[in-house]
C-alpha positions as CSV (number, residue, x, y, z in Angstrom):
1,X,-0.1,0.1,0.4
2,X,2.9,2.5,1.1
3,X,4.5,1.9,-2.5
4,X,1.4,2.3,-4.1
5,X,0.4,5.6,-2.5
6,X,3.9,6.9,-3.4
7,X,3.8,5.9,-6.7
8,X,-0.1,7.8,-7.1
9,X,2.0,10.6,-5.5
10,X,4.9,10.4,-8.1
11,X,2.3,10.6,-11.0
12,X,0.6,13.8,-10.0
13,X,4.0,15.6,-10.3
14,X,5.1,17.2,-13.4
15,X,7.7,15.6,-15.6
16,X,10.9,17.4,-14.5
17,X,9.5,17.4,-10.8
18,X,9.9,13.5,-11.2
19,X,13.3,13.6,-12.9
20,X,14.6,15.7,-9.9
21,X,13.0,13.6,-7.2
22,X,14.2,10.3,-9.3
23,X,17.7,11.7,-9.6
24,X,17.7,13.2,-6.4
25,X,17.3,9.5,-4.4
26,X,19.1,7.7,-7.1
27,X,22.0,9.8,-6.6
28,X,21.9,10.5,-2.6
29,X,21.8,6.7,-1.9
30,X,24.3,5.9,-4.5
31,X,26.8,8.3,-2.5
32,X,25.8,7.2,0.4
33,X,26.5,3.7,-0.5
34,X,29.9,4.6,-1.8
35,X,30.6,6.5,1.3
36,X,30.0,4.1,4.0
37,X,32.0,1.6,2.0
38,X,34.8,3.8,2.0
39,X,37.3,4.5,5.0
40,X,36.9,7.5,7.9
41,X,39.9,9.1,6.4
42,X,39.5,11.7,3.5
43,X,42.9,10.9,2.0
44,X,42.1,7.0,2.1
45,X,39.0,8.0,0.2
46,X,41.0,10.1,-2.2
47,X,43.4,7.5,-2.9
48,X,40.5,5.4,-4.4
49,X,38.9,8.0,-6.2
50,X,42.0,9.6,-8.0
51,X,43.0,6.6,-10.1
52,X,39.7,6.3,-11.4
53,X,39.2,10.1,-12.3
54,X,42.8,9.8,-14.2
55,X,41.7,6.7,-16.5
56,X,38.6,8.7,-17.3
57,X,40.1,11.8,-18.1
58,X,43.2,10.0,-19.9
59,X,40.3,7.8,-22.3
60,X,38.6,10.6,-22.8
61,X,41.3,13.2,-24.2
62,X,42.5,10.1,-26.1
63,X,39.4,9.9,-28.0
64,X,37.9,13.5,-28.3
65,X,41.2,15.4,-27.8
66,X,40.9,17.2,-30.7
67,X,37.1,18.1,-30.8
68,X,36.5,21.9,-30.7
69,X,35.1,23.6,-27.7
70,X,34.0,26.6,-29.5
71,X,34.9,30.0,-31.1
72,X,35.2,33.3,-29.3
73,X,35.1,36.8,-30.3
74,X,37.2,39.9,-30.4
75,X,35.2,41.4,-27.5
76,X,36.1,38.1,-25.7
77,X,39.5,39.1,-26.0
78,X,39.2,42.6,-24.6
79,X,36.4,41.5,-21.9
80,X,38.3,39.5,-19.6
81,X,38.0,36.0,-22.0
82,X,34.2,36.3,-20.4
83,X,32.3,33.2,-21.8
84,X,35.5,31.5,-23.1
85,X,35.4,27.5,-22.1
86,X,39.0,27.2,-21.7
87,X,39.7,25.9,-17.9
88,X,38.9,22.3,-16.4
89,X,37.4,22.5,-12.8
90,X,35.8,19.1,-11.2
91,X,34.8,20.2,-8.0
92,X,32.1,23.0,-9.3
93,X,29.4,24.1,-12.1
94,X,27.6,27.3,-12.6
95,X,24.2,26.6,-14.1
96,X,22.7,30.0,-15.2
97,X,19.3,29.1,-14.2
98,X,19.5,26.2,-11.3
99,X,23.0,28.4,-9.8
100,X,25.9,26.8,-8.3
101,X,26.2,23.0,-8.4
102,X,28.6,20.9,-6.4
103,X,29.8,18.0,-7.8
104,X,26.2,17.9,-9.2
105,X,24.6,18.8,-6.1
106,X,22.6,22.6,-5.7
107,X,22.7,24.2,-2.5
108,X,19.3,22.8,-1.5
109,X,20.5,19.3,-2.0
110,X,23.6,20.0,-0.1
111,X,21.5,21.4,2.5
112,X,19.5,18.2,2.8
113,X,22.2,15.5,2.2
114,X,25.6,16.8,3.7
115,X,26.0,16.0,7.9
116,X,25.3,18.5,10.3
117,X,26.2,19.1,13.5
118,X,24.4,17.7,16.5
119,X,21.1,19.8,17.1
120,X,22.2,22.0,13.9
121,X,20.2,22.5,11.1
122,X,23.1,23.7,8.5
123,X,25.4,21.8,7.1
124,X,29.1,21.3,8.0
125,X,31.7,22.7,5.5
126,X,33.7,19.4,6.4
127,X,30.9,17.6,4.4
128,X,31.0,19.8,1.5
129,X,34.8,19.9,1.5
130,X,34.6,15.6,1.6
131,X,32.2,16.2,-1.6
132,X,34.2,18.8,-3.7
133,X,37.1,16.1,-3.1
134,X,36.0,12.6,-3.8
135,X,32.4,13.7,-5.4
136,X,30.6,11.7,-2.5
137,X,28.1,12.5,0.2
138,X,30.1,11.5,3.5
139,X,28.9,9.9,6.4
140,X,28.4,11.9,9.7
141,X,31.3,9.6,11.0
142,X,33.4,10.6,8.4
143,X,32.9,14.4,8.8
144,X,33.2,14.0,12.5
145,X,36.7,12.1,11.9
146,X,37.8,15.4,9.5
147,X,36.7,18.1,11.9
148,X,38.8,16.3,14.7
149,X,41.8,15.9,12.1
150,X,41.4,19.7,11.2
151,X,41.3,20.5,14.9
152,X,44.3,18.7,15.5
153,X,46.7,20.8,12.9
154,X,45.1,23.9,13.8
155,X,47.9,25.9,15.6
156,X,50.0,28.2,13.9
157,X,53.8,28.2,13.5
158,X,55.1,30.5,15.8
159,X,56.9,32.8,13.7
160,X,53.7,33.5,11.8
161,X,51.8,34.3,15.1
162,X,55.0,36.8,16.0
163,X,54.2,38.3,13.0
164,X,50.5,38.8,13.1
165,X,51.3,40.5,16.2
166,X,54.1,43.1,15.0
167,X,51.4,44.1,12.0
168,X,50.3,47.7,12.8
169,X,46.6,48.4,12.9
170,X,46.7,50.1,9.9
171,X,47.0,47.2,7.8
172,X,44.3,45.7,6.0
173,X,42.9,42.6,7.3
174,X,43.2,40.8,3.6
175,X,46.6,42.1,3.3
176,X,47.2,40.3,7.0
177,X,45.3,37.2,5.7
178,X,47.5,37.0,2.8
179,X,51.1,37.7,3.8
180,X,50.6,35.2,6.7
181,X,49.5,32.3,4.3
182,X,52.3,33.2,2.4
183,X,54.6,32.9,5.2
184,X,53.4,29.6,6.2
185,X,54.8,27.7,3.2
186,X,57.6,27.2,5.8
187,X,55.8,24.0,6.8
188,X,54.7,23.0,2.9
189,X,55.3,19.3,2.2
190,X,54.9,19.7,-1.4
191,X,58.2,21.9,-1.9
192,X,59.7,19.4,0.5
193,X,58.7,16.3,-1.5
194,X,59.6,18.3,-4.8
195,X,63.1,18.9,-3.9
196,X,63.5,15.5,-2.9
197,X,63.0,14.6,-6.4
198,X,59.6,12.7,-5.7
199,X,57.7,11.2,-9.0
200,X,55.2,13.4,-10.6
201,X,52.2,11.0,-10.5
202,X,52.7,11.5,-6.4
203,X,52.6,15.3,-6.4
204,X,48.9,15.5,-5.8
205,X,49.5,13.9,-2.1
206,X,51.4,16.1,-0.9
207,X,49.6,19.0,-2.2
208,X,47.0,17.4,-0.4
209,X,48.5,17.3,2.4
210,X,49.4,21.1,2.7
211,X,45.7,22.2,1.5
212,X,44.6,19.6,4.8
213,X,47.1,21.8,7.0
214,X,46.3,24.9,5.6
215,X,42.7,24.9,5.6
216,X,43.2,23.3,9.4
217,X,44.9,26.7,10.3
218,X,42.3,29.3,8.7
219,X,40.1,29.9,11.7
220,X,43.1,30.3,13.9
221,X,44.6,32.8,11.3
222,X,41.2,34.6,10.8
223,X,40.7,34.8,14.3
224,X,44.3,35.9,15.3
225,X,43.7,39.1,12.7
226,X,39.9,39.5,14.1
227,X,41.1,39.4,17.8
228,X,44.1,41.9,16.9
229,X,42.3,44.4,15.0
230,X,39.1,45.2,16.8
231,X,39.4,43.1,20.5
232,X,42.0,42.5,22.9
233,X,44.4,40.3,21.1
234,X,43.2,37.1,23.0
235,X,42.3,34.1,21.0
236,X,40.5,31.1,22.6
237,X,42.2,27.8,22.4
238,X,41.2,25.4,19.6
239,X,38.3,22.8,20.8
240,X,39.7,19.5,19.7
241,X,36.3,18.0,19.7
242,X,34.5,20.7,17.8
243,X,33.8,21.2,14.5
244,X,35.6,23.8,12.2
245,X,32.8,26.4,11.8
246,X,32.4,26.4,15.8
247,X,35.7,26.7,16.6
248,X,36.3,29.8,14.2
249,X,32.6,31.5,16.1
250,X,34.3,30.8,19.2
251,X,37.9,32.1,18.5
252,X,36.2,35.0,17.1
253,X,34.7,35.5,20.4
254,X,31.2,34.7,19.8
255,X,29.2,32.4,21.6
256,X,25.8,32.5,20.2
257,X,24.7,29.1,18.8
258,X,22.8,30.8,16.0
259,X,26.2,32.6,14.9
260,X,27.6,29.3,14.8
261,X,24.9,28.4,12.4
262,X,25.4,31.1,10.3
263,X,28.9,30.3,10.2
264,X,28.5,26.5,9.2
265,X,26.1,27.9,6.3
266,X,28.2,31.1,5.2
267,X,31.5,28.8,4.9
268,X,29.8,26.1,3.0
269,X,28.1,28.1,0.6
270,X,30.8,30.5,-0.2
271,X,33.1,27.8,-1.0
272,X,33.4,27.5,-5.0
273,X,32.2,29.0,-7.9
274,X,33.5,27.3,-11.0
275,X,37.4,28.1,-11.6
276,X,37.0,31.1,-13.9
277,X,36.3,33.7,-11.1
278,X,39.6,35.6,-9.9
279,X,40.4,33.9,-6.7
280,X,39.7,30.5,-7.9
281,X,41.4,31.5,-11.6
282,X,44.6,32.7,-9.6
283,X,45.1,29.7,-7.6
284,X,44.7,27.3,-10.2
285,X,47.0,29.5,-12.6
286,X,50.0,30.1,-9.9
287,X,49.5,26.3,-8.8
288,X,50.1,25.4,-12.6
289,X,53.7,26.4,-12.3
290,X,54.1,24.1,-9.2
291,X,54.2,26.9,-6.4
292,X,52.7,25.4,-3.8
293,X,49.6,25.5,-2.0
294,X,50.3,28.1,0.3
295,X,51.5,30.6,-2.5
296,X,48.9,29.7,-4.7
297,X,46.0,30.6,-2.1
298,X,48.2,33.3,-1.2
299,X,47.6,34.7,-4.5
300,X,44.0,33.8,-4.6
301,X,43.3,35.9,-1.8
302,X,44.9,39.0,-3.2
303,X,42.7,38.7,-6.1
304,X,39.6,38.1,-3.7
305,X,40.6,41.2,-1.9
306,X,39.6,43.2,-4.8
307,X,36.3,45.5,-5.2
308,X,34.9,43.6,-8.0
309,X,35.1,40.4,-6.3
310,X,35.1,40.1,-2.6
311,X,34.0,43.4,-1.3
312,X,30.9,43.4,-2.6
313,X,29.1,42.9,0.5
314,X,30.8,45.9,2.1
315,X,29.3,47.6,-0.7
316,X,25.8,46.2,-0.4
317,X,25.8,47.1,3.3
318,X,27.1,50.8,2.7
319,X,24.3,51.2,0.2
320,X,21.4,49.8,2.4
321,X,22.7,52.1,5.2
322,X,22.5,55.3,3.1
323,X,19.0,54.0,1.7
324,X,17.6,54.0,5.6
325,X,19.6,57.2,6.4
326,X,17.8,58.9,3.6
327,X,14.4,57.5,4.0
328,X,14.2,56.9,7.5
329,X,12.5,53.8,9.4
330,X,9.9,51.6,7.5
331,X,9.8,53.6,4.2
332,X,6.9,52.9,1.8
333,X,7.7,50.9,-1.6
334,X,7.0,54.0,-3.5
335,X,10.1,55.7,-1.8
336,X,12.2,52.7,-2.1
337,X,11.5,52.7,-5.5
338,X,12.6,56.5,-6.2
339,X,15.9,56.0,-4.4
340,X,16.8,52.9,-6.2
341,X,15.6,54.8,-9.7
342,X,17.5,57.7,-8.4
343,X,20.7,55.5,-8.0
344,X,20.4,53.9,-11.4
345,X,19.9,57.6,-12.8
346,X,23.1,58.7,-11.1
347,X,25.0,56.5,-12.7
348,X,25.3,54.1,-10.0
349,X,24.7,50.2,-10.0
350,X,22.0,48.7,-7.2
351,X,24.9,46.6,-5.3
352,X,24.3,42.8,-4.8
353,X,21.9,42.6,-8.0
354,X,23.1,41.1,-10.9
355,X,25.4,38.3,-12.2
356,X,27.8,37.5,-15.0
357,X,26.6,34.2,-15.3
358,X,23.1,33.8,-12.9
359,X,20.1,34.6,-14.8
360,X,17.6,33.8,-11.7
361,X,18.0,35.0,-7.6
362,X,21.3,33.1,-6.6
363,X,20.6,30.0,-4.9
364,X,23.1,31.0,-2.2
365,X,20.7,34.1,-1.5
366,X,18.0,32.1,-1.3
367,X,19.3,30.1,1.7
368,X,20.5,33.3,3.6
369,X,16.8,34.5,3.1
370,X,15.6,31.3,4.4
371,X,18.2,31.5,7.4
372,X,16.9,34.8,8.2
373,X,13.2,34.2,7.9
374,X,13.6,31.4,10.5
375,X,15.9,33.4,13.0
376,X,15.4,36.9,12.7
377,X,12.4,37.6,10.8
378,X,11.8,41.2,12.7
379,X,15.2,42.6,12.1
380,X,15.1,45.9,10.2
381,X,17.9,45.4,7.9
382,X,16.8,42.0,6.9
383,X,13.1,43.7,6.2
384,X,14.8,46.3,4.2
385,X,16.9,43.7,2.2
386,X,13.3,42.2,1.8
387,X,12.0,45.1,0.6
388,X,14.6,45.8,-1.7
389,X,14.1,42.4,-3.2
390,X,11.0,42.9,-4.0
391,X,11.2,46.0,-5.7
392,X,14.7,46.4,-7.5
393,X,14.4,43.2,-9.9
394,X,11.3,45.2,-11.6
395,X,12.8,48.5,-11.9
396,X,16.2,46.9,-13.5
397,X,14.2,45.1,-15.7
398,X,12.3,48.3,-16.4
399,X,15.7,50.1,-17.2
400,X,16.4,47.5,-19.7
401,X,20.0,47.3,-19.1
402,X,20.7,44.4,-16.7
403,X,21.0,40.8,-18.1
404,X,20.1,39.5,-14.6
405,X,18.1,41.7,-12.3
406,X,18.4,39.0,-9.3
407,X,20.3,39.5,-6.4
408,X,23.3,37.5,-5.5
409,X,24.9,36.1,-2.6
410,X,26.7,39.2,-1.7
411,X,22.8,41.0,-1.3
412,X,22.7,39.4,1.9
413,X,25.6,38.2,3.9
414,X,26.4,41.1,5.1
415,X,23.3,42.2,6.7
416,X,23.4,38.6,8.7
417,X,26.7,39.1,10.3
418,X,25.8,42.9,11.1
419,X,22.8,41.3,13.0
420,X,25.0,38.9,15.2
421,X,27.2,41.6,16.0
422,X,30.2,40.8,13.7
423,X,29.8,44.7,12.9
424,X,33.8,45.3,11.4
425,X,32.9,45.4,7.5
426,X,36.7,45.5,6.3
427,X,36.8,41.8,7.7
428,X,34.1,40.2,5.9
429,X,36.5,39.3,2.9
430,X,38.7,37.2,5.6
431,X,35.7,34.9,6.5
432,X,34.9,34.7,2.7
433,X,38.4,33.6,1.6
434,X,38.3,30.9,4.6
435,X,35.2,29.5,3.1
436,X,36.6,30.1,-0.5
437,X,39.8,27.9,0.6
438,X,37.8,24.6,0.4
439,X,36.8,25.1,-3.1
440,X,40.2,26.5,-4.6
441,X,42.5,23.8,-2.7
442,X,40.2,20.6,-3.5
443,X,40.4,22.1,-7.3
444,X,44.1,22.2,-6.8
445,X,44.6,18.9,-5.3
446,X,43.1,17.5,-8.6
447,X,44.9,19.7,-10.8
448,X,47.7,17.9,-9.3
449,X,46.1,14.5,-9.7
450,X,45.0,15.1,-13.2
451,X,48.6,16.2,-14.2
452,X,47.2,19.7,-15.8
453,X,50.2,21.9,-17.3
454,X,51.4,25.3,-16.6
455,X,48.9,27.8,-17.9
456,X,49.9,29.7,-20.6
457,X,47.1,31.3,-22.9
458,X,48.1,33.1,-26.1
459,X,48.2,36.7,-26.2
460,X,47.4,39.2,-29.0
461,X,48.5,42.8,-29.9
462,X,45.4,45.1,-31.4
463,X,47.5,45.2,-34.5
464,X,47.7,41.5,-34.7
465,X,43.8,41.5,-34.0
466,X,43.3,44.1,-37.0
467,X,45.0,41.5,-39.3
468,X,43.3,38.4,-38.0
469,X,39.8,40.0,-38.5
470,X,40.9,41.8,-41.8
471,X,40.7,45.1,-40.3
472,X,44.0,46.5,-41.3
């Protein structure tokens, strides 16, 4: 009877809905089965997965290596190579409609399937890292084991602590973050292995070891920067039995359980966004020269610090604050609409709206909105964010310039951090960087596992481009 009831319910769904349900069930059952059979160690799981993927890529390249992926235009050459299919990134794919997919799983699927902390509702970033590395949904035991492994490696080298303590208060948090990561390359196992002549086929193992060490230390590093710049300089010790996000929250000085839950969500959804964004591409590019993960990731963080990449949530908060100050509390929809139009007519943008690839509301925005609706529905700034969400897309469509009038992740994240008391906007990109490490370092491991070569695209002068198209 239960099977018949389930079948009747499935039949009432649309064709696309049935496909989604079936795919979700099949993929989750397969992944759970695969992960259950594997060791509690992530490296053991990777030892099993890497040879399978190497064989798959080798056979694919042998058969289809000469197939063309497409053509590109002069505008694309001048326009930052946008849209040119020229990189391989195994960990995630950005679909214009569905949004980011981590190894084929959407954010809602990850929220449902990835293990959670005891009593928590948000996925643990450790579980997403396991998924990015292996392509498999981990078990709760595997994630707990990974949490303990990272906690055991969380201490910073003493020379890095000394360097952080000596930085002036005027040095930007991202500059401190990048410099300290660079200095930690003194610990690189990859450098030691390379200098000792380890075979190329084994590079990925040492890149993995470095990545694990670096990821483990990032919450401690982030906490030192925050406590030195904005608090008393004291950092609480790592709890060896706690998860990565909870340790970060505690070391920052926050004891609100909901802030810890927010960190779990935040650190999960900001991890990866394909390989063509500045931070991911920079990390890949530097790593292609066989620079170690510390140097590669530090370079990516220098890119993330740029206003067009990682600082967008600050710009959203500044714009919302100006809106609030100009219109006062509980402004009418018409006043908000007029403010948005005035911004556009003044040559400005609505920060947090639009995306180079997405053509719908960013699922990362939606997941944060759901969190806010559950935990802070009456917060004035969240209400303002919701009001802008209701009004801005129609205004942008009416203006006719935006290809995507919907909000992205940055339109929401800063408001959540402000609500829980993390108000220092200059620091926000450091949190973004802690999260982004999971994606770009997982990709770096696979770069070496697949033996990807040094990146060296051909560049052209304007004169050569003119000759190529017959313009001179």
